[in-house]
DSSP file (Angstrom, degrees, kcal/mol; ACC not computed):
  #  RESIDUE AA STRUCTURE BP1 BP2  ACC     N-H-->O    O-->H-N    N-H-->O    O-->H-N    TCO  KAPPA ALPHA  PHI   PSI    X-CA   Y-CA   Z-CA
    1    1 A M              0   0    0      0, 0.0     2,-0.1     0, 0.0     0, 0.0   0.000 360.0 360.0 360.0 133.9  183.0   75.5   96.1
    2    2 A D     >  -     0   0    0      1,-0.1     4,-2.1     4,-0.0     5,-0.2  -0.463 360.0-103.4 -94.8 170.7  182.5   71.9   95.4
    3    3 A K  H  > S+     0   0    0      1,-0.2     4,-2.6     2,-0.2     5,-0.2   0.880 118.4  53.3 -61.3 -41.6  179.3   70.0   94.6
    4    4 A R  H  > S+     0   0    0      2,-0.2     4,-2.3     1,-0.2    -1,-0.2   0.914 109.8  47.6 -63.6 -42.9  179.0   68.5   98.1
    5    5 A S  H  > S+     0   0    0      1,-0.2     4,-2.4     2,-0.2    -1,-0.2   0.902 112.0  50.4 -63.6 -41.0  179.3   71.9   99.8
    6    6 A L  H  X S+     0   0    0     -4,-2.1     4,-2.5     2,-0.2    -2,-0.2   0.906 110.0  50.0 -63.9 -41.9  176.7   73.4   97.5
    7    7 A E  H  X S+     0   0    0     -4,-2.6     4,-2.4     2,-0.2    -2,-0.2   0.897 110.6  50.2 -63.2 -41.0  174.3   70.5   98.2
    8    8 A Q  H  X S+     0   0    0     -4,-2.3     4,-2.3     2,-0.2    -2,-0.2   0.923 112.1  46.8 -63.5 -44.1  174.7   71.0  101.9
    9    9 A L  H  X S+     0   0    0     -4,-2.4     4,-2.2     2,-0.2    -2,-0.2   0.905 111.9  50.4 -64.5 -41.7  174.1   74.7  101.7
   10   10 A A  H  X S+     0   0    0     -4,-2.5     4,-2.4     1,-0.2    -1,-0.2   0.892 110.1  51.3 -63.7 -38.9  171.0   74.1   99.5
   11   11 A G  H  X S+     0   0    0     -4,-2.4     4,-2.2     2,-0.2    -2,-0.2   0.908 109.5  49.1 -63.8 -42.9  169.7   71.6  102.0
   12   12 A R  H  X S+     0   0    0     -4,-2.3     4,-2.2     1,-0.2    -1,-0.2   0.889 110.5  52.1 -62.4 -38.5  170.2   74.1  104.8
   13   13 A F  H  X S+     0   0    0     -4,-2.2     4,-2.3     2,-0.2    -2,-0.2   0.928 109.2  48.5 -64.2 -45.2  168.3   76.7  102.8
   14   14 A R  H  X S+     0   0    0     -4,-2.4     4,-2.0     1,-0.2    -1,-0.2   0.884 111.1  51.0 -62.8 -38.7  165.4   74.4  102.1
   15   15 A A  H  X S+     0   0    0     -4,-2.2     4,-2.3     2,-0.2    -1,-0.2   0.896 109.6  50.3 -64.8 -40.0  165.2   73.5  105.8
   16   16 A A  H  X S+     0   0    0     -4,-2.2     4,-2.5     2,-0.2    -2,-0.2   0.884 108.1  53.2 -65.8 -38.1  165.2   77.2  106.7
   17   17 A E  H  X S+     0   0    0     -4,-2.3     4,-2.2     2,-0.2    -2,-0.2   0.912 108.9  49.4 -61.6 -42.1  162.4   77.8  104.2
   18   18 A A  H  X S+     0   0    0     -4,-2.0     4,-1.9     2,-0.2    -2,-0.2   0.920 112.1  47.3 -64.3 -44.0  160.3   75.0  105.8
   19   19 A R  H  X S+     0   0    0     -4,-2.3     4,-2.5     1,-0.2    -1,-0.2   0.895 110.1  53.9 -63.8 -39.1  160.9   76.5  109.3
   20   20 A T  H  X S+     0   0    0     -4,-2.5     4,-2.5     1,-0.2    -2,-0.2   0.904 107.2  50.5 -62.1 -42.2  160.0   80.0  108.0
   21   21 A E  H  X S+     0   0    0     -4,-2.2     4,-2.2     2,-0.2    -1,-0.2   0.910 110.6  49.3 -63.4 -42.2  156.7   78.7  106.6
   22   22 A I  H  X S+     0   0    0     -4,-1.9     4,-2.2     1,-0.2    -2,-0.2   0.932 113.1  46.7 -62.2 -45.6  155.8   77.1  109.9
   23   23 A L  H  X S+     0   0    0     -4,-2.5     4,-2.6     2,-0.2    -2,-0.2   0.864 109.2  55.0 -65.5 -35.9  156.6   80.3  111.8
   24   24 A R  H  X S+     0   0    0     -4,-2.5     4,-2.3     2,-0.2    -1,-0.2   0.920 109.9  46.6 -62.3 -43.3  154.7   82.4  109.3
   25   25 A Q  H  X S+     0   0    0     -4,-2.2     4,-2.2     2,-0.2    -2,-0.2   0.891 112.0  50.5 -66.1 -39.6  151.6   80.2  109.9
   26   26 A E  H  X S+     0   0    0     -4,-2.2     4,-2.2     2,-0.2    -2,-0.2   0.908 111.3  48.6 -64.4 -41.5  152.1   80.5  113.7
   27   27 A L  H  X S+     0   0    0     -4,-2.6     4,-2.4     2,-0.2    -2,-0.2   0.906 110.0  51.5 -65.2 -41.4  152.4   84.3  113.5
   28   28 A A  H  X S+     0   0    0     -4,-2.3     4,-2.4     1,-0.2    -2,-0.2   0.911 110.3  49.1 -61.7 -41.9  149.2   84.5  111.3
   29   29 A A  H  X S+     0   0    0     -4,-2.2     4,-2.3     1,-0.2    -1,-0.2   0.896 111.0  50.2 -63.9 -39.6  147.4   82.4  113.9
   30   30 A A  H  X S+     0   0    0     -4,-2.2     4,-2.5     2,-0.2    -2,-0.2   0.876 109.6  51.0 -66.4 -37.1  148.6   84.6  116.7
   31   31 A I  H  X S+     0   0    0     -4,-2.4     4,-2.3     2,-0.2    -2,-0.2   0.922 110.7  48.5 -65.1 -43.9  147.5   87.7  114.8
   32   32 A R  H  X S+     0   0    0     -4,-2.4     4,-2.3     2,-0.2    -2,-0.2   0.895 112.4  49.0 -63.2 -39.1  144.0   86.2  114.3
   33   33 A Q  H  X S+     0   0    0     -4,-2.3     4,-2.1     2,-0.2    -2,-0.2   0.909 109.6  51.5 -66.9 -41.3  143.9   85.4  118.0
   34   34 A A  H  <>S+     0   0    0     -4,-2.5     5,-2.8     2,-0.2     4,-0.4   0.907 110.1  49.9 -60.7 -41.4  145.0   88.9  119.0
   35   35 A D  H ><5S+     0   0    0     -4,-2.3     3,-1.2     1,-0.2    -2,-0.2   0.924 110.9  48.8 -61.9 -44.4  142.2   90.3  116.7
   36   36 A A  H 3<5S+     0   0    0     -4,-2.3    -1,-0.2     1,-0.3    -2,-0.2   0.829 109.1  53.9 -64.5 -31.1  139.7   87.9  118.4
   37   37 A D  T 3<5S-     0   0    0     -4,-2.1    -1,-0.3    -5,-0.1    -2,-0.2   0.496 120.7-109.3 -82.6  -3.7  140.9   89.1  121.8
   38   38 A G  T < 5 +     0   0    0     -3,-1.2    -3,-0.2    -4,-0.4     2,-0.2   0.659  57.8 163.1  86.8  16.9  140.4   92.7  120.9
   39   39 A V      < -     0   0    0     -5,-2.8    -1,-0.3    -6,-0.2     5,-0.1  -0.494  47.8-103.7 -67.0 135.7  144.0   93.8  120.6
   40   40 A L     >  -     0   0    0     -2,-0.2     4,-1.9     1,-0.1     3,-0.4  -0.334  18.6-129.9 -63.1 139.7  144.2   97.1  118.7
   41   41 A Q  H  > S+     0   0    0      1,-0.2     4,-2.5     2,-0.2     5,-0.2   0.856 109.4  59.6 -58.4 -35.6  145.4   96.7  115.1
   42   42 A K  H  > S+     0   0    0      1,-0.2     4,-2.2     2,-0.2    -1,-0.2   0.902 105.9  47.6 -58.7 -42.4  147.9   99.5  115.7
   43   43 A D  H  > S+     0   0    0     -3,-0.4     4,-2.3     2,-0.2    -1,-0.2   0.872 109.8  52.2 -69.3 -37.1  149.5   97.3  118.5
   44   44 A V  H  X S+     0   0    0     -4,-1.9     4,-2.2     2,-0.2     6,-0.4   0.919 110.4  49.4 -62.7 -42.9  149.6   94.3  116.3
   45   45 A C  H  X S+     0   0    0     -4,-2.5     4,-2.6     1,-0.2     5,-0.3   0.908 111.4  48.3 -63.2 -43.1  151.3   96.3  113.6
   46   46 A E  H  < S+     0   0    0     -4,-2.2    -1,-0.2     1,-0.2    -2,-0.2   0.899 114.2  46.3 -64.4 -40.1  153.9   97.6  116.1
   47   47 A A  H  < S+     0   0    0     -4,-2.3    -2,-0.2     1,-0.2    -1,-0.2   0.853 124.5  30.2 -72.1 -34.8  154.6   94.2  117.5
   48   48 A T  H  < S-     0   0    0     -4,-2.2    -2,-0.2    -5,-0.2    -3,-0.2   0.716  94.7-126.9 -99.6 -23.6  154.9   92.4  114.1
   49   49 A G     <  +     0   0    0     -4,-2.6     2,-0.1     1,-0.3    -3,-0.1   0.500  66.0 134.4  83.5   3.4  156.3   95.1  111.8
   50   50 A Y        -     0   0    0     -6,-0.4    -1,-0.3    -5,-0.3    -2,-0.1  -0.479  58.2-113.9 -81.5 157.0  153.4   94.3  109.4
   51   51 A T     >  -     0   0    0     -2,-0.1     4,-2.2    -3,-0.1     5,-0.2  -0.429  28.6-108.4 -80.9 164.8  151.3   97.1  107.8
   52   52 A R  H  > S+     0   0    0      1,-0.2     4,-2.7     2,-0.2     5,-0.2   0.877 121.6  55.2 -60.8 -36.9  147.7   97.5  108.7
   53   53 A Q  H  > S+     0   0    0      2,-0.2     4,-2.3     1,-0.2    -1,-0.2   0.917 107.1  49.0 -63.2 -42.8  146.8   96.2  105.2
   54   54 A Q  H  > S+     0   0    0      2,-0.2     4,-2.1     1,-0.2    -2,-0.2   0.918 112.1  48.7 -62.6 -42.6  148.8   93.0  105.8
   55   55 A V  H  X S+     0   0    0     -4,-2.2     4,-2.5     1,-0.2     5,-0.2   0.921 110.6  50.8 -63.9 -43.8  147.1   92.5  109.2
   56   56 A R  H  X S+     0   0    0     -4,-2.7     4,-3.1     1,-0.2     5,-0.2   0.909 109.5  51.2 -60.1 -41.9  143.7   93.0  107.6
   57   57 A R  H  X S+     0   0    0     -4,-2.3     4,-2.6     2,-0.2    -1,-0.2   0.913 110.2  48.7 -62.4 -42.3  144.5   90.5  104.9
   58   58 A I  H  X S+     0   0    0     -4,-2.1     4,-1.4     2,-0.2    -2,-0.2   0.933 115.9  42.8 -63.7 -46.1  145.6   87.9  107.5
   59   59 A V  H  X S+     0   0    0     -4,-2.5     4,-1.7     1,-0.2    -2,-0.2   0.921 115.7  48.7 -66.4 -43.8  142.4   88.4  109.6
   60   60 A K  H  X S+     0   0    0     -4,-3.1     4,-2.6    -5,-0.2     5,-0.2   0.870 105.8  57.8 -65.6 -37.2  140.1   88.5  106.5
   61   61 A A  H  X S+     0   0    0     -4,-2.6     4,-2.1    -5,-0.2    -1,-0.2   0.887 106.5  49.2 -60.5 -38.5  141.7   85.3  105.1
   62   62 A A  H  X S+     0   0    0     -4,-1.4     4,-2.2     2,-0.2    -1,-0.2   0.899 110.4  51.0 -67.1 -40.1  140.8   83.5  108.3
   63   63 A D  H  X S+     0   0    0     -4,-1.7     4,-2.2     1,-0.2    -2,-0.2   0.920 112.2  45.5 -63.3 -43.8  137.2   84.8  108.0
   64   64 A S  H  X S+     0   0    0     -4,-2.6     4,-2.5     2,-0.2    -1,-0.2   0.854 110.9  53.5 -71.0 -33.6  136.8   83.7  104.4
   65   65 A D  H  X S+     0   0    0     -4,-2.1     4,-2.1    -5,-0.2    -1,-0.2   0.910 110.4  47.9 -62.7 -41.7  138.4   80.3  105.2
   66   66 A H  H  X S+     0   0    0     -4,-2.2     4,-2.3     2,-0.2    -2,-0.2   0.907 112.1  48.9 -65.9 -41.8  135.8   79.9  108.0
   67   67 A D  H  X S+     0   0    0     -4,-2.2     4,-2.4     1,-0.2    -2,-0.2   0.902 110.5  51.2 -64.3 -41.2  133.0   80.9  105.6
   68   68 A D  H  X S+     0   0    0     -4,-2.5     4,-1.6     1,-0.2    -2,-0.2   0.897 111.3  47.5 -63.0 -41.2  134.2   78.5  103.0
   69   69 A Q  H  X S+     0   0    0     -4,-2.1     4,-0.7     2,-0.2    -1,-0.2   0.893 112.5  49.2 -67.9 -39.9  134.2   75.6  105.4
   70   70 A S  H >< S+     0   0    0     -4,-2.3     3,-0.7     1,-0.2    -2,-0.2   0.904 111.2  49.3 -66.3 -40.3  130.8   76.5  106.7
   71   71 A A  H 3< S+     0   0    0     -4,-2.4    -1,-0.2     1,-0.2    -2,-0.2   0.821 112.5  48.3 -68.5 -31.1  129.3   76.7  103.3
   72   72 A G  H 3< S+     0   0    0     -4,-1.6    -1,-0.2    -5,-0.2    -2,-0.2   0.537  87.0 105.8 -87.9  -6.4  130.8   73.4  102.3
   73   73 A S  S << S-     0   0    0     -4,-0.7     2,-0.2    -3,-0.7    -3,-0.0  -0.579  73.6-123.2 -77.7 131.1  129.7   71.5  105.3
   74   74 A P        -     0   0    0      0, 0.0     2,-0.4     0, 0.0    -2,-0.1  -0.488  24.2-136.5 -71.0 142.7  126.8   69.1  104.8
   75   75 A Q        -     0   0    0     -2,-0.2     2,-0.8     2,-0.0     0, 0.0  -0.815   4.4-136.4-102.1 141.6  123.7   69.8  106.9
   76   76 A N        +     0   0    0     -2,-0.4     0, 0.0     1,-0.1     0, 0.0  -0.861  22.8 177.7 -96.6 110.8  121.8   67.1  108.6
   77   77 A N              0   0    0     -2,-0.8    -1,-0.1     1,-0.2    -2,-0.0   0.027 360.0 360.0-103.0  25.6  118.1   67.8  108.2
   78   78 A D              0   0    0      0, 0.0    -1,-0.2     0, 0.0    -2,-0.0   0.489 360.0 360.0 -74.0 360.0  116.8   64.7  109.9
């Protein structure tokens, strides 16, 4: 394998990593929406292949992000 071929393959790999991150974020958002819509955690696990613990972490991470944003928001007391 020559240097140019290796660089091309490495570039394709980096592009795939970027696409994977985007899809991971989209899936996490869909899991949070399913939770908000009342979809059973069992069904989310079956559809995604994630464990219940993974699903709980994704949902809980969104809750703590929301709490952090609310706590950091300045209040207008006028």
